C-alpha positions as CSV (number, residue, x, y, z in Angstrom):
1,M,112.7,1.6,177.1
2,T,113.6,0.9,173.4
3,L,114.8,3.0,170.7
4,K,111.5,2.6,168.8
5,F,109.9,4.1,171.8
6,W,111.9,6.9,171.8
7,K,111.6,7.7,168.1
8,R,107.6,7.5,168.4
9,T,107.7,10.0,171.3
10,T,109.8,12.2,169.4
11,L,107.6,12.4,166.3
12,I,104.4,13.1,168.1
13,L,105.9,15.8,170.2
14,A,107.4,17.6,166.9
15,V,104.0,17.2,165.2
16,S,102.0,18.7,168.2
17,F,104.6,21.5,168.4
18,L,104.0,22.3,164.9
19,T,100.2,22.1,164.8
20,L,100.2,24.3,167.7
21,G,102.2,27.1,166.2
22,T,100.4,26.9,162.8
23,G,97.1,27.4,164.5
24,S,98.7,30.3,166.8
25,W,99.8,31.9,163.7
26,Y,96.6,32.1,161.6
27,L,94.6,33.1,164.5
28,M,96.9,36.2,165.2
29,A,96.6,36.6,161.3
30,K,93.0,36.4,161.2
31,S,92.5,38.7,164.0
32,N,95.0,41.3,162.7
33,N,93.4,41.1,159.4
34,K,89.9,41.8,160.8
35,K,91.4,44.7,162.9
36,F,93.4,46.2,160.1
37,W,90.6,46.1,157.3
38,H,87.4,46.8,159.7
39,T,85.7,43.8,158.3
40,R,83.3,44.0,161.3
41,P,80.1,45.9,160.3
42,S,79.3,49.0,162.0
43,T,76.3,49.8,164.0
44,K,75.6,53.1,162.5
45,A,75.3,53.7,158.7
46,A,77.3,56.1,157.0
47,P,75.2,59.0,155.3
48,S,74.4,58.2,151.9
49,I,74.3,60.7,148.5
50,Q,70.8,60.4,147.0
51,A,70.4,60.6,143.3
52,Y,67.4,62.4,142.5
53,D,65.1,61.7,139.5
54,F,63.9,65.0,138.4
55,S,61.8,63.7,135.4
56,P,58.6,63.4,137.7
57,L,59.0,67.1,138.7
58,V,59.7,68.4,135.2
59,S,56.8,66.5,133.5
60,R,54.5,67.8,136.3
61,V,55.6,71.9,136.0
62,K,56.7,72.1,132.2
63,G,53.3,73.0,131.3
64,A,53.3,76.4,133.3
65,V,56.7,77.8,131.7
66,F,56.6,79.3,128.6
67,N,59.0,81.4,126.2
68,L,58.6,84.9,125.8
69,S,59.5,86.6,122.4
70,V,59.6,90.3,122.6
71,T,60.0,92.9,120.1
72,G,60.6,96.8,120.6
73,R,62.6,99.7,119.7
74,S,65.5,100.9,121.7
75,P,67.7,104.1,121.1
76,S,71.1,102.9,119.7
77,R,74.1,103.6,121.7
78,R,76.4,102.9,119.1
79,F,76.1,106.4,117.0
80,N,76.7,108.4,120.6
81,T,80.2,107.7,121.1
82,P,82.8,110.3,119.6
83,G,85.1,107.3,119.1
84,Y,82.8,105.6,116.5
85,F,82.9,108.5,114.3
86,R,86.4,109.0,114.6
87,R,87.1,105.3,113.4
88,F,84.4,105.9,110.7
89,K,86.3,109.0,109.4
90,R,89.5,107.2,109.3
91,R,87.7,103.7,107.8
92,R,85.6,105.9,105.4
93,G,87.3,109.0,104.3
94,F,84.1,111.0,103.4
95,P,84.8,114.4,102.2
96,F,82.8,115.9,105.0
97,F,85.2,114.5,107.3
98,D,88.4,115.5,105.5
99,E,90.4,118.4,107.4
100,D,91.2,120.0,104.2
101,N,87.6,120.4,103.2
102,P,86.6,124.2,103.7
103,F,82.9,122.9,104.6
104,R,84.3,120.6,107.4
105,R,83.4,123.1,110.6
106,R,79.6,122.7,109.3
107,Y,79.9,118.8,109.7
108,R,82.3,119.3,112.8
109,S,80.1,117.0,115.1
110,P,78.1,114.9,113.0
111,R,77.4,112.2,115.9
112,R,74.5,115.1,116.9
113,R,72.6,114.0,113.8
114,Y,72.2,110.2,115.1
115,R,71.7,110.7,118.6
116,R,67.9,110.0,118.3
117,W,68.2,107.2,116.0
118,I,66.0,104.0,117.1
119,R,66.8,100.6,116.3
120,P,64.6,97.5,116.5
121,R,65.4,95.1,119.3
122,H,64.5,91.4,119.2
123,S,65.0,89.5,122.5
124,A,63.8,86.2,124.1
125,G,63.4,85.0,127.8
126,T,61.1,82.8,129.8
127,G,58.3,83.1,132.1
128,F,56.0,81.1,134.5
129,L,52.4,80.7,135.4
130,I,51.3,81.5,138.9
131,N,47.6,81.0,138.3
132,A,45.0,79.5,136.2
133,E,43.8,83.0,135.0
134,G,47.1,83.7,133.1
135,Y,49.2,85.9,135.5
136,A,52.8,85.1,135.4
137,L,56.0,86.5,136.5
138,T,59.5,87.1,134.6
139,N,62.5,89.6,134.4
140,N,61.8,93.3,134.0
141,H,64.8,93.6,131.7
142,V,63.0,91.0,129.6
143,V,59.9,93.0,128.7
144,R,61.6,96.7,129.2
145,N,61.3,98.8,126.1
146,A,58.8,96.0,124.6
147,G,56.4,96.8,122.3
148,K,54.9,93.3,121.0
149,I,55.5,90.5,123.7
150,T,54.3,86.9,122.8
151,A,54.3,83.8,124.8
152,Q,54.5,80.2,123.7
153,L,53.5,77.3,125.9
154,A,55.0,73.9,126.1
155,D,52.0,72.6,124.0
156,K,52.9,75.0,121.2
157,R,49.7,77.5,122.2
158,V,50.8,81.3,121.3
159,F,49.2,83.8,123.5
160,K,49.7,87.9,123.3
161,V,51.2,89.4,126.8
162,K,50.2,92.5,128.6
163,V,52.8,93.9,131.2
164,I,50.7,94.7,134.4
165,G,53.4,96.1,136.6
166,K,57.3,96.2,136.6
167,T,60.0,97.2,138.8
168,S,63.8,97.9,138.1
169,F,65.8,97.8,141.3
170,V,64.1,94.2,142.0
171,D,64.2,93.2,138.1
172,L,60.5,91.9,138.3
173,A,57.8,92.1,136.0
174,L,54.0,90.9,136.5
175,I,52.6,90.0,133.1
176,K,49.4,88.3,132.0
177,L,48.5,86.0,128.9
178,I,45.7,87.3,127.2
179,I,43.5,84.1,127.0
180,P,39.7,83.4,125.7
181,K,37.1,83.0,128.4
182,G,36.9,80.0,130.2
183,T,40.3,79.1,129.6
184,K,42.5,77.6,132.2
185,L,45.9,77.4,132.2
186,P,48.3,75.0,134.0
187,H,50.5,76.8,136.8
188,V,53.0,76.2,139.4
189,F,53.3,76.7,143.3
190,L,55.3,78.9,144.9
191,G,57.8,77.8,147.6
192,N,59.5,79.4,150.6
193,S,62.9,80.6,149.7
194,D,64.1,81.5,153.5
195,K,63.9,77.7,154.0
196,L,66.5,76.8,151.3
197,K,70.0,75.2,152.6
198,V,73.2,75.5,150.8
199,G,73.8,72.1,149.1
200,E,70.2,71.6,148.3
201,P,69.4,70.3,144.8
202,V,67.3,72.8,142.4
203,V,66.1,72.6,139.1
204,A,66.2,75.4,136.4
205,I,63.8,75.4,133.2
206,G,64.2,78.0,130.7
207,N,64.4,79.1,127.2
208,A,68.1,78.9,126.9
209,K,69.8,80.3,124.1
210,A,66.4,80.6,122.2
211,L,66.4,76.9,121.8
212,G,63.4,76.3,123.2
213,L,62.4,75.0,127.1
214,T,65.6,73.5,128.7
215,V,65.9,71.7,131.6
216,T,69.1,71.8,134.0
217,A,70.0,70.8,137.5
218,G,72.1,71.6,140.1
219,I,72.7,72.6,143.8
220,V,72.0,76.0,145.9
221,S,75.9,77.2,145.8
222,A,75.1,80.1,148.4
223,R,72.6,82.7,149.6
224,G,72.6,86.3,150.3
225,R,74.7,87.2,147.1
226,V,74.6,91.0,146.5
227,L,75.5,91.8,143.0
228,R,77.6,95.3,142.5
229,G,75.4,98.0,141.7
230,N,72.3,96.5,143.2
231,N,71.7,96.8,147.0
232,Y,68.2,95.8,146.9
233,N,68.5,92.0,146.0
234,N,69.7,89.2,147.8
235,Y,70.3,86.5,145.1
236,I,70.4,82.5,145.4
237,Q,73.7,81.5,143.8
238,T,73.3,78.1,142.0
239,D,75.3,76.1,139.5
240,A,72.6,74.7,137.7
241,A,73.4,75.7,134.0
242,I,71.7,79.5,133.3
243,N,72.2,80.5,130.1
244,R,70.8,83.8,127.6
245,G,67.0,83.2,127.6
246,N,66.9,81.8,130.9
247,S,66.0,85.3,132.2
248,G,62.7,85.1,134.1
249,G,62.5,81.2,134.3
250,P,61.6,79.5,137.5
251,L,64.5,77.9,140.0
252,F,62.6,74.8,141.5
253,N,63.3,72.8,144.7
254,K,63.2,69.2,144.9
255,R,59.6,69.3,145.5
256,G,58.8,71.2,142.6
257,E,58.0,74.5,144.2
258,V,59.3,78.0,142.8
259,V,62.0,79.2,145.1
260,G,63.6,81.6,142.7
261,I,63.8,83.7,139.6
262,N,66.6,83.3,137.2
263,T,67.9,86.5,136.7
264,A,71.9,86.6,136.1
265,I,74.7,85.2,135.1
266,L,78.7,85.9,135.9
267,R,80.2,87.0,133.0
268,N,83.3,84.5,132.3
269,G,82.0,82.6,135.2
270,R,81.3,78.9,135.0
271,G,78.3,77.4,136.8
272,I,77.7,80.7,138.7
273,G,74.2,81.9,138.0
274,F,71.7,84.1,140.4
275,A,68.0,83.9,140.9
276,I,65.9,86.2,142.9
277,P,64.5,84.7,146.0
278,I,60.7,83.9,145.7
279,N,59.8,85.6,149.1
280,L,61.3,89.0,147.6
281,A,59.1,88.6,144.7
282,L,56.3,87.7,146.9
283,S,56.6,90.9,149.0
284,V,56.4,93.3,146.1
285,L,53.7,91.6,144.0
286,P,50.8,93.2,145.2
287,Q,51.9,96.7,144.7
288,L,52.9,95.3,141.0
289,R,49.2,94.2,140.5
290,T,47.2,97.2,142.0
291,K,49.8,100.0,141.3
292,G,51.9,98.9,138.6
293,K,55.2,99.8,140.4
294,V,56.5,99.4,143.6
295,E,56.9,102.1,146.4
296,R,60.0,102.0,148.4
297,A,60.4,102.9,151.9
298,Q,63.0,105.0,153.1
299,L,64.9,105.6,156.4
300,G,67.2,108.2,155.5
301,V,70.6,107.2,156.2
302,M,73.9,106.5,154.2
303,I,75.5,103.6,155.5
304,Q,78.9,101.9,155.3
305,H,80.3,98.2,156.0
306,V,81.6,97.4,159.5
307,S,85.0,96.2,159.2
308,G,87.3,94.4,161.9
309,S,88.9,97.5,162.9
310,L,85.9,99.6,162.7
311,A,84.0,97.0,164.9
312,R,87.1,96.9,167.6
313,S,86.7,100.6,167.7
314,F,82.9,100.6,168.5
315,G,83.2,97.7,171.1
316,L,81.9,94.8,169.1
317,K,83.3,91.3,169.5
318,R,82.9,90.9,165.9
319,P,82.1,92.7,162.5
320,R,78.1,93.0,162.1
321,G,75.3,95.4,161.7
322,A,75.3,98.5,159.5
323,L,77.6,102.0,160.6
324,V,75.3,105.1,159.9
325,A,77.9,107.5,158.0
326,R,75.3,110.4,157.4
327,V,71.8,111.1,158.3
328,T,69.8,113.0,155.8
329,P,68.3,116.2,157.1
330,N,64.3,115.8,157.8
331,S,64.5,112.2,156.9
332,P,62.9,109.6,159.1
333,A,66.0,109.0,160.7
334,A,66.8,112.5,161.8
335,K,63.2,112.8,163.1
336,A,63.7,109.9,165.4
337,G,67.2,111.1,166.7
338,I,69.4,108.4,164.7
339,R,73.1,109.8,164.6
340,A,76.0,109.5,162.4
341,G,78.4,106.7,164.2
342,D,75.3,104.6,165.6
343,I,75.5,100.9,164.4
344,I,72.0,99.5,163.4
345,L,72.1,96.0,164.7
346,K,68.6,94.9,164.4
347,V,65.2,96.0,162.5
348,N,62.0,94.6,164.1
349,Q,64.0,91.9,166.0
350,Q,65.5,91.0,162.5
351,V,69.2,90.7,162.8
352,V,71.3,92.9,160.3
353,E,74.4,90.8,159.6
354,N,75.8,93.4,157.3
355,H,75.4,96.6,155.7
356,N,73.9,94.8,152.4
357,Q,70.9,93.7,154.4
358,L,69.8,96.9,155.7
359,P,68.5,98.6,152.5
360,I,66.8,95.2,151.9
361,K,64.8,94.8,154.9
362,I,63.9,98.7,154.9
363,A,63.1,99.2,151.2
364,F,60.5,96.8,151.2
365,L,58.4,97.9,154.0
366,S,55.4,100.0,153.7
367,P,55.8,103.8,154.0
368,G,54.4,105.0,156.9
369,Q,55.0,101.8,158.8
370,Q,56.7,102.2,162.4
371,V,59.7,100.2,162.8
372,T,62.0,99.6,165.8
373,L,65.7,99.5,165.5
374,Q,68.3,98.1,168.0
375,V,71.4,100.6,167.6
376,L,74.9,100.6,169.4
377,R,75.7,104.1,170.5
378,N,78.7,104.6,172.8
379,R,79.1,100.7,173.3
380,K,75.4,100.4,174.6
381,K,72.6,99.1,172.8
382,I,69.1,101.3,172.4
383,K,65.8,101.0,170.9
384,I,64.5,103.7,168.5
385,K,61.2,103.9,167.2
386,V,61.2,105.1,163.2
387,V,58.2,105.9,161.2
388,L,59.2,105.5,157.4
389,Q,58.5,107.4,154.5
390,K,58.1,107.1,150.8
391,W,61.4,106.9,148.8
392,G,62.0,110.3,147.2
393,G,65.7,109.9,145.8
394,D,68.1,108.0,143.8
395,E,70.5,107.4,146.4
396,D,71.7,103.6,146.3
397,G,74.1,103.7,149.0
398,N,77.1,104.0,147.0
399,F,78.4,107.0,148.5
400,L,82.5,106.3,148.5
401,S,83.6,108.8,145.7
402,D,86.7,110.1,144.9
403,N,88.0,114.0,145.7
404,S,91.2,115.5,145.0
405,S,90.6,119.3,146.1
406,S,93.3,120.5,148.2
407,G,93.3,123.3,151.0
408,S,95.9,125.6,152.3
409,K,99.7,125.0,152.9
410,P,100.1,123.1,156.0
411,N,102.3,124.4,159.2
412,S,104.9,121.7,159.0
413,Q,105.8,121.8,162.7
414,Q,102.2,121.3,163.9
415,N,101.9,118.4,161.6
416,K,105.3,116.8,162.4
417,K,103.9,114.4,165.4
418,T,100.9,113.8,163.8
419,A,102.4,112.9,160.3
420,K,104.5,110.6,162.1
421,K,102.2,108.7,164.0
422,L,99.0,108.6,161.6
423,G,100.9,109.1,158.2
424,M,99.1,112.3,157.3
425,T,99.3,115.9,157.4
426,V,96.5,118.2,157.8
427,T,95.4,122.1,157.3
428,K,92.5,124.4,157.9
429,V,89.6,123.9,156.0
430,S,89.3,126.8,153.2
431,K,86.0,128.5,152.5
432,S,85.5,126.9,149.2
433,V,85.9,123.6,150.4
434,R,83.3,124.3,153.0
435,K,80.9,125.8,150.4
436,S,81.4,122.4,148.1
437,F,81.4,120.1,150.9
438,K,78.4,121.9,152.8
439,L,80.2,121.9,156.0
440,K,79.5,124.2,159.1
441,A,81.4,127.7,159.5
442,K,83.6,126.3,161.9
443,G,85.3,122.9,162.7
444,G,87.4,119.9,161.0
445,V,90.7,120.1,159.1
446,Q,91.6,118.9,155.8
447,V,94.2,116.3,154.7
448,V,96.8,117.6,152.8
449,S,99.4,114.8,152.1
450,L,99.5,111.3,153.1
451,K,102.7,109.0,153.7
452,A,103.0,106.1,151.4
453,G,102.3,103.1,153.8
454,G,101.4,105.0,156.4
455,P,98.3,103.6,158.7
456,A,96.1,106.6,157.0
457,K,96.7,105.8,153.4
458,Q,96.6,102.0,153.7
459,N,93.2,102.2,155.2
460,G,91.4,104.3,152.9
461,V,91.9,108.0,153.7
462,R,92.6,110.3,150.8
463,S,94.0,113.6,150.3
464,G,91.5,116.3,150.0
465,D,89.4,114.4,152.9
466,V,87.8,116.4,155.7
467,I,88.3,115.1,159.2
468,V,85.4,116.1,161.7
469,A,85.7,113.9,164.2
470,V,88.6,111.7,165.9
471,N,87.0,108.8,168.3
472,Q,83.6,110.6,168.2
473,I,85.0,113.7,169.5
474,P,84.1,116.6,167.3
475,V,87.4,118.5,165.9
476,K,87.2,122.4,166.6
477,S,90.5,123.5,164.8
478,V,94.0,122.0,163.6
479,A,95.4,122.6,167.1
480,H,92.4,120.7,168.7
481,F,93.3,117.7,166.3
482,H,96.9,117.5,167.4
483,K,95.9,117.6,170.8
484,I,93.4,114.8,170.3
485,V,95.8,112.5,168.1
486,G,98.5,113.2,171.0
487,K,96.4,111.3,173.6
488,I,96.4,108.2,171.5
489,K,98.9,105.6,172.8
490,S,100.8,103.3,170.7
491,G,98.4,100.5,170.0
492,G,95.1,102.0,170.3
493,Y,92.6,102.5,167.7
494,V,91.7,105.7,165.8
495,L,88.2,106.4,164.4
496,L,88.1,109.3,161.8
497,R,84.5,110.3,160.9
498,I,85.5,112.0,157.1
499,K,83.5,114.1,154.8
500,R,84.3,113.5,151.2
501,Q,82.9,115.5,148.6
502,G,79.2,116.0,150.4
503,T,79.4,112.4,151.7
504,A,80.3,110.9,155.0
505,L,82.0,107.8,156.1
506,F,83.9,106.2,158.9
507,V,87.6,104.9,159.0
508,A,89.4,103.0,161.5
509,F,93.0,101.6,162.3
510,S,95.6,100.9,164.8
511,I,98.6,102.9,165.5
512,D,101.8,100.6,165.9
């Protein structure tokens, strides 16, 4: 074999190895790129976010929404405060406010002269038509103390408005536009607010800042919101922009159905508005039309929140239901046998998740109606039938009030162990406290002092509270109280039933 043959063979082998190496590297790189970048299409399509076009919805319902102009007269609070007159005195320096004036005694309380001053009131709001005859809904606070009300439709027609019925505790008013005979007005369709889902798109239409009908869009931010001072609303929270003037306007779902009535905004908040669920409005609408007001039903109990510690002490796996702190004498609850310490879990098979839901479920039932309550008593679930009666009081359930009354001096030796275990000292209840708290002639102990950082003070026990039961055992005397507390082991739970200025509540906490 010649030299030329070996050269040719070497060249062929080199080219072959080079080609194989380059091809292998290319295939590996291609395979790695596919695996790393996921270029292979997935068989399951990822969920997409739909962008809604609300223009067809707005054009269809806009004619049924109108601006409300309210003119009335309301008492001026500006002249009812002593502070105003003190500032007026310093600023004006009138002679009859002068301390050296011999006639100053005659004008010592000038604010009384202005207490009944009346000032004109002009406000704007929104309403929406629910039928072709001119019946419409808005908020009660829009038409409250109104003298003259006019409605301007989207087509610039103006009609006078008559108030048919209103209720303050739902903040709802049924009004009627005075229209000529034979006139038919556009109207909206009412939906089902119970089917609303958090995250669902909604549209709000209203007379924002008295600029005219304004459309804003957003989503349902939350459901079941209860604002402070109102136990009878179950608001829908939305981030659709709501401003002054939007009150009484409709909140639409994506199908163009009214699911809420725009009512309130959170002061200093952004994107936080509240609407009354339309189902709540529908439950009182028949009474507003026939009676002009709403007759509430009552159960006759004062309730409180079930905290985590209370739930464990009553044998619940998680906090739920409404804890009965006090039963009103001669009330439907008292006649049916409901006791303080019961936890109401259901009303007619409807679950009560928290104490805010119970007033809503009871108040909008008819007086005289029989309801079945599921109650937790002594760690057992029982059913109790109650016949509701007409609401006859002004109680709103906010019974946690402060009291600083004191009793007689405690015996330090008796309270030594209790003070160490619970962080408080107790004494005998005086006759004056029994009379003011409307307590029985015997039983109970009064809290005199609390240790800073102790379990009792940290969990809401206050000086002056009267403890009537420990772990659902009625307290007969101071010695009996110490005996009950002494049997509670370290790590156990203490459940106290407390009387505070005529009201009752439960407090639960653990002992370290």
